[in-house]
VEXPAKOL-839650 format. One record per residue: residue in three letters; z, y, x of N, C-alpha, C, CB in turn. Coordinates in pm, whole numbers, plus 50000, padded with zeros to 5 digits. Atoms other than C-alpha are relative to their C-alpha. Glycine has a CB too. Example, Ala and Ser with C-alpha at 12.3 -4.5 7.8 and 13.67 -1.06 7.14 Angstrom:
BEGIN
ala500004988150089507804955051230500005012050090501255000349901 ser499944988149918507144989451367500735010949923498585004650041 
This chain:
BEGIN
leu500274986250030125512695465174501035005649901498595001649944 lys498954994450084128832705665031500075015050022501374993450032 gly499924985549992129442742064960498895006349919499955004850145 ala500974993450088127742764764711498855006550077500705010549915 gln501034993149922125852783664983498874990650041500605006350123 asn501045009549961123972751865070498964997849891500634986750037 leu501015000450106122202753864734498795008450039500595004849867 phe501114992049950120112781164897499094991550089500525012350079 leu500785008349908119042756165164499204989449925500924993350101 val500725010150080118102729964903498785006449934500944993849893 ser501114993150065115952755064715498945004350102500515012249923 leu500924996449893114412767665040499194987950045500765006050120 ala500695012449961113592731865140498994995949894501024988750024 ala500925003450109112012725964798498745008750009500685001949863 ala501164991149986109762756464844499114995750115500465014650020 asp500775004149883108712744665188499314986549979500904999350123 ile500625013050031108062709065067498825001949905501044990349937 leu501114997150091105902723164786498815005950075500465009549890 val501104995049916103862742365044499324988350070500525010450105 ala500555011349924103432710465245499204990449912501124992450068 thr500675009950086102372689364946498905005849911501024993249915 leu500964994450096100482713064714499065010450060500745006349887 ile500824989349944099062739764944499244995650125500875012050034 ile500625003449872098392726565293498844990149987501044994250094 pro501155009050010096172696965189498725007049952500324988549905 phe501184992950050093832720064994499525010550100500325006749867 ser500394990649893093882746265272499234992650109501245007050059 leu500665008149897092952719165519498604995849956500854987650033 ala501315004050052090132706165299499045011949999500134994249858 asn500814987950004088842741665252499515003950139500795011649937 glu500364996449862088892748465627499024989950061501255001050086 leu500865010249939087332715365729498624999549937500664986449987 gln501295000650067084582716165467499255013350009500194996349854 gly500644986949992083912753265502499705006249866498744998850077 tyr500194994650135083842758465126501074994149908498574996949946 trp499035004750099086062754164819499334989649913500565011949914 ala500625011150071085222720164672500664997149865500054987650086 phe499255002650123087562722964375499655010649896501534999950029 ser500364990950110087392741464043500505014250026500564994849868 ser499584986149986087672779164017501385002249937498975009549936 ile498664999050061090692774763788501064995250099500074991749869 trp499035004949901092442753764053500125010050115499584986150054 cys499954989949893091532780564309501005010949964498605006150024 glu499084989450041093372807264109501444995250000499625005149861 ile498655005650003096382784764054500504997550142500034986749918 tyr499675002949860096362773464418500405012750075498804993350070 leu499684987549932096312809464545501345005749953498895010249978 ala498734995050054099142819664313501174991650051499985000049845 leu498935008749950101212789364416500245002050149499674985349972 asp499874997449857100512796264782500885012350023498605002150065 val499204987849986101882831564750501414997849947499335011849926 leu498685002750060104732819564524500914992650097499844991949871 phe499155008349914106012792664761500315006850132499324986650026 cys499764993149872105572812965080500935011949981498675004650063 thr499114988850031107172843664924501414995049972499485008149880 ser498705005850032109972821964791500764996350128499844987749911 ser499355003549873110692809065142500575012450068499004993050094 ile499564987849934110912844265280501165006549924498835009950013 val498944993850080113032857364992501274991650005499545001949854 his498825008549979115332827165029500725003850130499604985050003 leu499394996149872115892836965393500745013349986498935001050110 cys499354987150026116722872065273501304997849922499045009349921 ala498795002950079119192858365015501074993450085499654991049880 ile499055006449910120802836465280500655010450091499304989050085 ala499464989249915121192866965506501025008349922498875009050052 leu499074992250082122812886665223501274992149970499335004249869 asp498835008650024125112857265143500904999550124499554985749961 arg499225000149875126182855565508500715013450020499094997050121 tyr499404986849985126772892965516501225001549909498975011049970 leu498884998850094128962891965205501164991050041499544996549858 ser498955009149954130862862065345500795005850116499404986650042 ile499354994449881131622880665667500675013449968498985001950113 ser499454986750027132192915565528501114999949895498895009349955 arg498985001150106134312904565229500494985649990499435004749863 pro499675014349995135762870865329500914995249887500664996950130 val499065004450104138552869665070499385001449861501315008050007 ser500514997750136136962885464764498714992549973499785014949977 tyr501275006950024133492870664811500194985049995498995003750109 gly499745014450001134892836264881500364994849862501114996750096 thr499645004250136136312834764530498865002349901501255007449953 lys501134997050088133152849364375498794991050026499595014550015 arg501145008349963130762825664552500144986349933499904998550156 thr499915012450077130582799064284498614993849990500595002649858 pro501325006350017127802773664230499155006849893500174985349965 ile500764993250106126812791763909499385012950052500915003049878 arg500524987349947126442825264087498904997750104501135008250062 ile501055003249902124462809464369498744995549926500484988950099 lys501175004450078122192792564112499305011849934500434989849892 val500604987850058121662826163939499235007550109501105009149937 ala500694993449889120772841264278498704992750034500925000650125 ile501205007949971118292812864337498945002449893500334984950009 ile500954997050108116692818963997499395013850022500714999449861 ile500514986549971116382855864090498994999650115501165009650034 val500945001649888114722845864420498654995149949500584990250106 trp501255005650053112142825064232499305009849906500284986849927 leu500614990050089111592852563972499345011250079501065005849905 ile500614989849913110982878664243498704994750058500985004250114 ser501195006149942108512854864404498884998849897500334986150057 ala501005001350107106752848764071499395013649965500634993749875 val500494986550032106492886163998499015004750106501175009949988 ile500914996149891104802890664336498724991649998500704998650135 ser501145009149984102492860464315499074998949880500494986750033 phe500815002950117101222859163957499105011249946500874995849893 pro500914989750054099542893263890498514996750010500255012850071 pro501435003349998096132880564011499584990449888499634994050134 leu500335009050110096292853563742499875007749868501064989049987 leu499974992550124096852880163477498925010749991501335006449984 thr501034989650004094072904163574498794995049923499595004250143 leu501145003550085091012905063354498734997550080499755010949900 asp501205001249918088502905463640499904985950058500015010550114 lys500155013949956087652868463665498544997650037500474990049889 ser501375003649964084622853663835499474990049898499934994250144 asp500625009250095082162832763637500124985550044498555003549982 gly499875013649950083002802363846498804996350085500174990049885 gly501105004849919080712781964063499975005750140498725003049932 glu499984994549865081702800964375500564989850097500835013050004 glu499555009449899082242782164696501115005750087498854995750087 lys498914993949925084942805664822501235000749912499605014150051 cys498724998550069088592806264730500845009250088500714986049974 glu499324990049917090152838164864501005007849918498985009550063 leu498994991750065093172859164785499385012649943501115003650099 asn500404987550063092792889564565499875010850108501035004349890 ser500234990049894091292916864784500145014349949498624998150060 glu499794986550051092172946264560501135006650077500314999749847 arg499054992749916094052972664757501415000049941499535014450021 trp498684999350063096912975764504500754986950019499875003249851 tyr499305012849988097652938564522500344996850145499144988849940 ile499715002349858097402936564900501255007750040498795004450088 leu498814991949969099932965064933501244994549929499785014749960 tyr498895005050082102132951864652500554986850056499544998049855 ser499545013149955102252916164782500525000150143498874989949989 thr499494999949862102652924065152501335007450011498985006650092 ile498704993149999105442948965087501074990949941499925013349922 gly499015008450068107212925564844500264986750067499574997449862 ser499865013249939106572893165031500455000450145498714992749991 phe499734999949857106982904465389500835012050046498724999750075 phe499354988449940107932940165477501395002949944499135012049982 ala498684997250058110792945865232501034989450041499915000649845 pro499035009949954112482912265306500295001050150499514986049968 cys499824998749855111932917665679500975011450032498655002450070 val499124988649977113582951965673501424996749954499485012649926 ile498675003750051116452938765459500704990650098499894993349861 met499385009549907117062909565697500395006550132499064988350027 ile499664993249874116942931566007501265008449981498825009050047 leu498824991550025119432956265856501254991649977499755009049880 val498845008450030121722928765726500514993250127499644989349894 tyr499545006849879121782909566055500525010050105498864991850060 met499424989849913122352941966248501445003049958499155013049997 arg498654997350051125352948566025500934988250029499965002749848 ile499195011849966126612912766073500385000450147499224986849967 tyr499734999049856126312917866449501085010450027498725003550076 gln498994989549982128312950266427501384995249957499615012649920 ile498715005250048131052933266225500554989850098499844993749859 ala499565010249904131192903966467500495006550129498864990150031 lys499614992849878131372928066761501375006649981498945010550036 gln498704993850029134282946566596501114989650000499965007249864 his498985010650006136132913866537500354994750139499524988549912 thr499725005049865135802903466902500835010050081498704997050074 arg499214989849931137382936367015501464999349961499455014049970 his498625000150050140502930966806500694987250032500045002349852 
């Protein structure tokens, strides 16, 4: 995995491995048992981590798309600017964006008294809109636009 851009892939793989090890086993237990058998504190942490890791995966894909676009649209200038330090800063930004989207439910004052057998995502309208726009729709639109632009650039290069 030589090349600074591959640091994105390592971080993306880490996010996906964390989903596989910290989220899926508890999701499976919850589905099979039909109730949340773990503490309410773990439920809140689990939900935040679920959103964090899944959002991180999506935002990583967005960052990879932007990196590809810059590599194609500015091959000379971006090639010299694409250093491991800058890629690491971009990865930190990816994780920070994901944290900003995933952690607000942990910070809200409206906590249950515990003892509930359900572990569900925050159902407040503001958070549903905030998290779906930040975790899915905005990255999706960015990736579509970026890959359309990459396609246009590639098409121009094949004509010349």
